C-alpha positions in Angstrom: 54.7 24.0 -146.2 54.3 20.6 -144.2 51.2 19.6 -142.9 52.8 18.5 -139.2 50.0 16.3 -138.2 49.5 14.4 -141.4 53.5 14.0 -140.6 53.4 12.9 -137.4 50.1 10.1 -138.3 52.6 8.6 -140.6 55.3 8.1 -138.5 52.2 6.4 -136.1 51.7 4.1 -138.6 55.3 3.4 -139.5 56.3 2.5 -135.7 53.2 0.7 -135.2 53.9 -1.6 -137.9 57.6 -1.9 -136.7 56.5 -2.9 -133.7 54.1 -5.4 -134.7 57.1 -7.3 -137.5 59.6 -7.2 -134.0 56.9 -9.0 -131.8 56.2 -12.0 -134.8 59.7 -11.9 -135.1 60.1 -12.2 -131.1 57.3 -15.1 -131.3 59.1 -17.1 -133.7 62.5 -17.0 -132.1 60.5 -18.0 -128.9 58.9 -20.7 -130.8 62.2 -22.1 -131.9 63.8 -22.0 -128.6 61.1 -24.2 -126.8 61.8 -28.0 -126.4 61.0 -29.3 -129.7 58.1 -31.2 -128.8 56.5 -27.8 -128.5 57.9 -25.9 -131.3 54.9 -24.6 -133.2 55.7 -23.5 -137.4 53.8 -19.8 -138.5 51.0 -20.4 -140.2 50.6 -19.1 -143.8 47.7 -17.4 -143.0 50.8 -15.5 -140.0 53.0 -15.2 -142.8 50.6 -13.3 -145.1 50.2 -11.0 -142.8 53.9 -10.6 -142.3 54.3 -10.2 -145.3 51.5 -7.6 -145.6 53.7 -5.4 -142.7 56.8 -6.0 -144.6 55.5 -4.3 -148.1 54.0 -1.8 -146.1 57.2 -0.9 -144.9 58.6 -0.5 -147.4 55.6 1.8 -149.1 55.5 4.1 -146.6 58.1 6.2 -147.0 57.3 6.6 -150.5 53.8 7.7 -149.5 55.3 9.8 -146.7 57.5 11.6 -149.3 54.4 12.1 -152.0 52.3 13.4 -148.8 55.6 15.9 -147.8 55.9 16.9 -151.3 52.3 18.2 -151.5 52.1 20.0 -148.1 55.1 21.8 -148.8 53.4 23.5 -152.0 53.1 27.3 -151.8 49.4 28.6 -151.9 48.3 30.2 -155.1 49.7 33.6 -154.2 53.2 32.2 -153.4 53.0 31.8 -149.7 53.5 29.8 -146.8 50.5 27.9 -146.5 49.1 25.4 -143.9 49.3 27.7 -141.1 46.6 27.5 -138.3 44.3 30.9 -136.3 44.8 30.5 -132.5 44.5 33.3 -129.6 47.0 35.2 -127.9 45.0 36.4 -125.1 43.2 33.2 -123.2 42.7 32.2 -119.7 40.9 29.2 -118.1 40.3 30.7 -114.2 40.8 28.0 -111.9 39.4 28.4 -107.8 42.5 29.2 -105.6 40.6 27.5 -102.7 37.7 25.3 -102.2 34.2 26.6 -101.5 30.7 26.7 -102.5 29.5 28.8 -105.4 26.9 31.6 -104.1 26.4 33.3 -107.4 27.3 33.5 -111.2 27.9 36.7 -111.8 28.5 36.8 -115.9 27.1 33.9 -118.4 28.7 32.7 -121.1 29.0 35.1 -124.3 29.0 38.0 -122.3 32.0 40.4 -122.6 34.0 41.1 -119.7 37.1 43.5 -119.4 40.4 42.4 -116.7 39.3 42.3 -112.8 35.3 42.0 -113.3 34.2 39.1 -111.0 33.3 35.8 -112.9 32.4 33.3 -110.0 31.7 34.4 -106.7 32.2 32.0 -104.0 30.9 31.8 -100.0 32.8 34.1 -98.6 31.0 34.7 -94.9 33.6 32.8 -93.0 36.5 34.7 -94.5 34.6 37.6 -94.5 34.7 37.5 -90.5 38.2 36.0 -90.6 39.1 39.5 -92.2 37.3 41.6 -89.6 39.1 39.7 -86.3 42.4 40.2 -88.4 41.8 44.1 -88.4 40.6 43.8 -84.7 43.7 42.2 -84.1 46.0 44.3 -86.3 44.5 47.8 -84.9 44.9 46.8 -80.8 48.8 45.9 -82.0 49.1 49.3 -83.7 47.7 51.0 -80.8 50.2 49.0 -78.2 53.4 49.9 -80.6 52.1 53.6 -80.4 52.0 53.0 -76.5 55.6 54.0 -75.1 54.6 55.2 -71.9 56.9 52.6 -70.6 59.9 53.6 -72.7 59.3 57.3 -71.8 59.3 56.1 -68.1 62.6 54.3 -67.9 63.9 57.0 -69.8 63.0 59.4 -66.6 64.3 57.1 -64.5 67.8 57.1 -65.6 67.5 60.7 -66.5 67.2 61.3 -62.6 69.6 59.0 -61.4 72.2 60.1 -63.4 71.6 63.5 -61.9 71.4 62.1 -58.7 75.3 60.4 -59.3 76.1 63.9 -60.3 75.4 65.5 -57.0 76.7 62.8 -55.2 79.5 63.7 -56.9 79.6 67.0 -55.9 79.4 66.8 -52.3 81.9 63.7 -52.6 84.2 66.2 -54.0 83.6 68.7 -51.0 84.3 66.2 -48.5 87.3 64.7 -49.7 88.4 68.3 -49.6 86.9 68.8 -46.2 89.1 65.4 -45.0 92.3 67.0 -46.7 91.8 70.1 -44.9 94.1 70.7 -42.3 93.4 74.1 -41.6 91.8 73.9 -38.2 93.3 71.7 -36.4 96.5 73.6 -37.4 94.5 76.9 -36.1 93.6 75.3 -33.4 97.2 73.7 -32.2 98.1 77.8 -32.5 96.1 79.2 -30.3 96.1 76.3 -27.5 100.4 77.2 -27.8 99.8 80.8 -27.2 96.8 80.1 -24.5 99.3 77.4 -23.0 102.1 80.6 -23.3 99.9 83.1 -21.4 98.9 81.3 -18.6 102.5 80.4 -18.0 103.8 83.4 -18.1 100.9 84.1 -16.1 102.1 81.5 -13.3 105.7 82.4 -13.6 104.9 86.1 -12.8 103.0 85.2 -10.2 105.3 83.5 -8.5 108.0 85.8 -9.0 105.4 89.1 -8.0 102.5 87.7 -6.5 100.9 90.7 -6.9 101.7 90.8 -10.5 98.8 88.4 -11.6 96.0 87.6 -9.5 94.9 84.3 -9.3 91.4 84.9 -10.7 93.2 85.7 -13.9 95.4 82.8 -13.6 92.5 80.5 -13.7 91.2 82.4 -16.8 94.0 81.7 -18.5 93.6 78.0 -17.6 90.5 77.6 -18.6 91.5 79.1 -22.1 94.2 77.0 -22.5 92.2 73.8 -21.8 89.3 75.5 -24.1 91.8 75.3 -27.0 92.8 72.0 -26.1 89.5 71.0 -26.7 88.9 73.4 -29.8 91.9 70.9 -31.1 90.5 67.8 -30.5 87.5 68.9 -31.8 89.2 69.9 -35.1 90.7 66.4 -35.5 87.1 64.6 -34.4 86.2 67.1 -37.6 88.7 65.9 -39.8 88.0 62.0 -38.8 84.4 62.4 -39.5 85.3 64.4 -42.8 87.2 61.2 -43.7 84.4 58.6 -42.8 82.4 60.7 -44.7 84.6 60.3 -47.6 84.4 56.4 -47.1 81.1 56.7 -46.9 80.5 58.9 -50.2 82.5 55.6 -51.9 80.0 53.4 -51.0 77.1 55.5 -52.0 78.9 55.8 -55.3 78.7 52.3 -55.8 75.4 52.1 -54.8 74.3 55.2 -56.9 76.2 53.1 -60.1 73.7 50.1 -59.6 70.6 52.0 -59.8 71.6 53.6 -62.5 72.9 50.4 -64.1 69.2 48.9 -63.3 67.8 51.7 -64.4 69.5 51.5 -67.9 68.4 48.0 -67.9 64.8 49.2 -67.4 65.2 51.1 -70.3 66.3 48.5 -72.2 64.0 46.2 -71.8 60.8 48.5 -72.3 62.6 49.1 -75.5 63.1 45.4 -76.3 59.3 44.9 -74.8 58.8 47.9 -77.8 60.0 45.9 -80.2 58.5 43.4 -79.6 54.8 45.0 -79.9 56.1 46.5 -83.2 56.4 43.2 -84.6 53.8 42.1 -83.1 51.9 44.3 -85.1 53.7 43.6 -88.2 53.0 39.7 -87.6 48.4 40.9 -87.4 49.3 43.1 -90.6 50.7 40.6 -92.1 47.6 38.3 -90.9 45.4 41.1 -92.5 47.2 41.3 -95.6 46.8 37.2 -95.8 43.3 37.4 -94.7 42.5 40.2 -97.5 44.4 37.8 -100.0 42.0 34.9 -98.8 38.5 36.9 -99.3 40.1 37.8 -102.6 39.8 34.4 -103.3 36.5 33.9 -102.9 35.7 36.5 -106.3 37.1 35.0 -109.5 38.1 37.4 -111.2 39.0 38.0 -115.2 42.4 38.5 -115.7 41.9 39.9 -119.8 39.5 41.6 -121.5 37.4 39.2 -123.9 34.3 36.9 -123.8 33.3 34.3 -121.6 33.2 30.7 -124.1 32.6 28.3 -121.4 31.2 27.6 -117.2 31.4 25.1 -115.7 30.3 25.8 -112.3 26.7 26.7 -110.9 25.0 28.5 -107.8 25.6 26.0 -105.0 28.2 23.4 -106.8 31.3 22.8 -104.4 34.6 23.4 -106.8 38.0 22.1 -105.4 41.6 24.0 -105.0 42.6 24.0 -108.9 39.6 23.5 -110.4 39.1 25.1 -113.9 35.1 26.7 -113.9 35.4 29.3 -116.4 37.4 30.2 -119.7 37.8 33.7 -121.4 39.2 34.6 -124.7 39.8 37.7 -126.3 40.4 38.1 -130.2 41.5 40.9 -130.6 44.9 39.6 -130.9 45.5 36.4 -133.4 48.4 34.5 -134.4 48.8 32.3 -137.5 51.2 29.5 -136.1 52.4 25.9 -137.4 55.9 24.4 -138.4 57.5 25.5 -141.3 60.6 24.1 -143.5 64.0 25.4 -142.4 63.8 27.6 -146.2 60.7 28.7 -145.2 61.9 29.4 -141.7 64.8 31.6 -143.2 62.7 33.4 -145.9 60.2 34.5 -142.6 63.6 35.2 -140.2 65.4 37.5 -143.1 62.0 39.4 -144.5 61.5 42.8 -144.3 57.5 42.3 -143.1 55.0 39.3 -143.3 51.5 39.2 -144.4 49.0 37.3 -143.5 46.2 35.8 -145.3 42.9 34.1 -143.6 40.3 31.9 -145.1 37.5 31.9 -143.4 34.8 29.1 -143.4 32.4 31.1 -146.1 35.9 31.1 -148.2 35.9 34.7 -147.9 39.8 35.6 -147.4 40.9 38.2 -145.2 44.8 40.0 -145.0 46.3 41.1 -142.3 50.0 42.9 -141.9 51.9 40.8 -138.9 53.0 42.8 -136.3 55.4 40.4 -134.4 56.7 37.3 -135.4 58.8 34.4 -134.2 60.6 31.9 -135.8 62.2 29.2 -133.8 65.9 28.8 -133.8 65.7 25.0 -133.5 64.8 21.9 -135.5 61.9 19.8 -134.9 63.3 16.1 -134.0 61.1 14.6 -135.6 60.2 16.4 -138.9 63.3 18.8 -139.5 61.1 21.6 -139.2 60.4 25.0 -137.8 57.7 26.7 -135.4 56.7 29.3 -136.2 53.7 32.7 -135.6 52.9 36.1 -136.7 50.9 38.1 -134.4 48.4 40.2 -136.7 45.8 42.6 -135.3 41.8 41.4 -135.6 40.4 44.6 -133.7 37.5 44.0 -136.4 36.6 40.3 -135.1 36.4 39.0 -138.5 38.6 36.7 -137.6 38.0 33.6 -136.0 41.0 31.4 -134.4 40.4 28.0 -135.9 40.5 29.6 -139.5 43.4 28.5 -142.1 45.5 31.0 -142.8 49.0 31.3 -144.4 52.0 34.1 -144.4 54.2 35.9 -147.7 57.3 37.2 -146.7 58.1 40.7 -148.3 
């Protein structure tokens, strides 16, 4: 197993030495380009420093190879060493909003469960805003339920449709009356009969004076004249029926306009009801937002674990995004580090992996790996592969930061 931290330090030293040598070469070049009166020759001391840097540049690769060989040596048990135990479950609790700390509910070292409140911010304003949002949402919901305007508009439309139906029936009766000439024909026939009787009576009296009396002739004449009047009355009634038909047509248009107006009112009532429904939805969303803002004042733990740090006290002002508590859980841990590609291949193809952890007191604890990860890419600087093996630590015997090795089986 390659010690990645040590290798990176050697890479830094190598890069620093190279940069120092380049700067010295640049200075020499710049001096030679100046006018002859200002040319400076490097001193003997500067030349000795340059020679030492060049010697380091030649020795560093050899030292790097030696350290790499030592670091990649397997541990005594035949495993892959150089790993570090790290946490799987840890959480940094940051304030979602700014505000003043009202209460620190738990202290460092205390055990918490997921959802427990760690720090309580001053939420009096948020509570008032939540109450206002609740009242506004209830009012909007009540307005949405109220549908009297829509119901009244529906009734108006129904009444208008019924009126139009009745008007159409009356119009049909008037059209038939206007088309009925039977009364005129009957009156004309009666007029002809009365005229004929009157003329016959006149002719008979002229032939025989005593055949028909004067009063009978006058009665027949009056009957004839009455029939004439009845004929004119029938014609007048027929003309009035035609006028009623035209009046019905005009009234029908008026009723249609009234029906359209009622339908528009119904549509407007429905649109207003939809607007009230949207307003109720908006107020509901505002209420949800008020709940979220109120909940943001309660900083809760997202995991089960132990509080290891709290950086704010009662009365402190915290900013949005400021981390004010940290919680770790030690029930799941990982042995993590970088290995050579050969070791990575062994771990990738192993049936099982055993993790050995060396505690600070020198004792060794062994765990079976329950999950593992071998990165599919190589580190661009060292050519190594990042791995981690997760294991169970519910007994709490292993601490993060301990040294570990793994054995592929």
